[in-house]
C-alpha positions as a Markdown table, in Angstrom:
| # | Residue | x | y | z |
|---|---|---|---|---|
| 1 | Met | 96.3 | 8.6 | 93.7 |
| 2 | Leu | 98.6 | 11.7 | 93.3 |
| 3 | Thr | 100.4 | 12.4 | 90.0 |
| 4 | Pro | 102.7 | 15.3 | 89.0 |
| 5 | Leu | 100.9 | 17.9 | 86.9 |
| 6 | Ser | 103.6 | 17.4 | 84.2 |
| 7 | His | 102.1 | 13.9 | 83.4 |
| 8 | Leu | 98.6 | 15.2 | 82.6 |
| 9 | Gln | 97.3 | 15.4 | 79.0 |
| 10 | Lys | 95.4 | 18.1 | 77.3 |
| 11 | Gly | 91.9 | 18.5 | 78.6 |
| 12 | Gln | 92.5 | 16.6 | 81.9 |
| 13 | Thr | 91.2 | 18.3 | 85.0 |
| 14 | Ala | 92.7 | 17.8 | 88.5 |
| 15 | Ile | 92.8 | 19.2 | 92.0 |
| 16 | Ile | 96.1 | 20.5 | 93.4 |
| 17 | Arg | 97.0 | 18.5 | 96.5 |
| 18 | Arg | 100.6 | 19.4 | 97.2 |
| 19 | Ile | 103.4 | 21.7 | 95.9 |
| 20 | Glu | 107.0 | 20.7 | 96.5 |
| 21 | Ala | 109.4 | 23.2 | 97.8 |
| 22 | Ser | 111.4 | 24.7 | 95.0 |
| 23 | Asp | 112.8 | 28.0 | 93.8 |
| 24 | Ala | 109.5 | 28.7 | 92.0 |
| 25 | Leu | 107.2 | 27.8 | 95.0 |
| 26 | Val | 106.3 | 31.3 | 96.0 |
| 27 | Gln | 105.8 | 32.4 | 92.4 |
| 28 | Leu | 103.6 | 29.5 | 91.6 |
| 29 | Met | 101.4 | 30.2 | 94.7 |
| 30 | Glu | 101.2 | 33.9 | 93.7 |
| 31 | Met | 99.9 | 32.8 | 90.3 |
| 32 | Gly | 97.1 | 30.8 | 91.8 |
| 33 | Phe | 98.6 | 27.3 | 92.2 |
| 34 | Leu | 97.2 | 26.6 | 95.7 |
| 35 | Asp | 96.2 | 23.4 | 97.5 |
| 36 | Gly | 92.6 | 22.5 | 96.7 |
| 37 | His | 92.3 | 24.6 | 93.5 |
| 38 | Thr | 90.9 | 22.9 | 90.4 |
| 39 | Ile | 93.0 | 23.2 | 87.3 |
| 40 | Met | 92.8 | 22.0 | 83.7 |
| 41 | Val | 95.5 | 21.4 | 81.1 |
| 42 | Asp | 94.5 | 23.8 | 78.3 |
| 43 | His | 97.4 | 23.2 | 75.8 |
| 44 | Ile | 100.7 | 21.4 | 75.6 |
| 45 | Ala | 103.4 | 22.8 | 73.2 |
| 46 | Pro | 104.3 | 20.5 | 70.3 |
| 47 | Met | 107.6 | 19.5 | 71.9 |
| 48 | Gly | 105.9 | 19.0 | 75.3 |
| 49 | Asp | 107.2 | 22.1 | 77.0 |
| 50 | Pro | 105.7 | 24.5 | 78.2 |
| 51 | Met | 102.1 | 23.6 | 79.3 |
| 52 | Ala | 99.2 | 26.1 | 79.4 |
| 53 | Ile | 97.2 | 25.5 | 82.5 |
| 54 | Asn | 93.7 | 27.0 | 83.3 |
| 55 | Val | 93.8 | 28.0 | 87.0 |
| 56 | Ala | 91.7 | 30.5 | 88.9 |
| 57 | Gly | 89.9 | 31.6 | 85.7 |
| 58 | Tyr | 92.9 | 32.4 | 83.6 |
| 59 | Val | 95.5 | 30.5 | 81.5 |
| 60 | Leu | 99.1 | 30.3 | 82.7 |
| 61 | Ser | 102.1 | 28.9 | 80.9 |
| 62 | Ile | 104.5 | 26.9 | 83.0 |
| 63 | Arg | 107.6 | 24.8 | 82.3 |
| 64 | Lys | 107.3 | 21.0 | 82.7 |
| 65 | Ala | 110.0 | 21.2 | 85.4 |
| 66 | Glu | 107.8 | 23.5 | 87.4 |
| 67 | Ala | 104.7 | 21.4 | 86.7 |
| 68 | Ala | 106.6 | 18.3 | 88.0 |
| 69 | Thr | 106.6 | 20.0 | 91.5 |
| 70 | Ile | 102.8 | 20.2 | 91.6 |
| 71 | Trp | 101.1 | 17.1 | 92.7 |
| 72 | Val | 97.5 | 16.7 | 91.7 |
| 73 | Glu | 94.5 | 14.3 | 92.0 |
| 74 | Leu | 92.8 | 13.6 | 88.7 |
| 75 | Val | 89.1 | 14.5 | 88.5 |
| 76 | Pro | 87.2 | 11.7 | 86.6 |
| 77 | Ser | 86.0 | 12.8 | 83.2 |
| 78 | Gln | 82.2 | 13.4 | 83.1 |
| 79 | Glu | 81.4 | 12.3 | 79.6 |
| 80 | Pro | 77.7 | 12.2 | 78.6 |
| 81 | Val | 76.2 | 8.7 | 78.6 |
């Protein structure tokens, strides 16, 4: 099931499946938000905006409005048994 990146919580990992057309589309892709890439939510600001996302080995800060255009598939957590 796909969900917008803006709905993820700190520590959740996901795979990018689709990016909607927007004014920031090219900029997001240049920063490393590409279909099939694995990302992780590193931090969320106290008021919920912006979000710090670990992508392609570095951490980027994006606004929730931009994150809402990135659709992801959650990766199940792999907690030790």
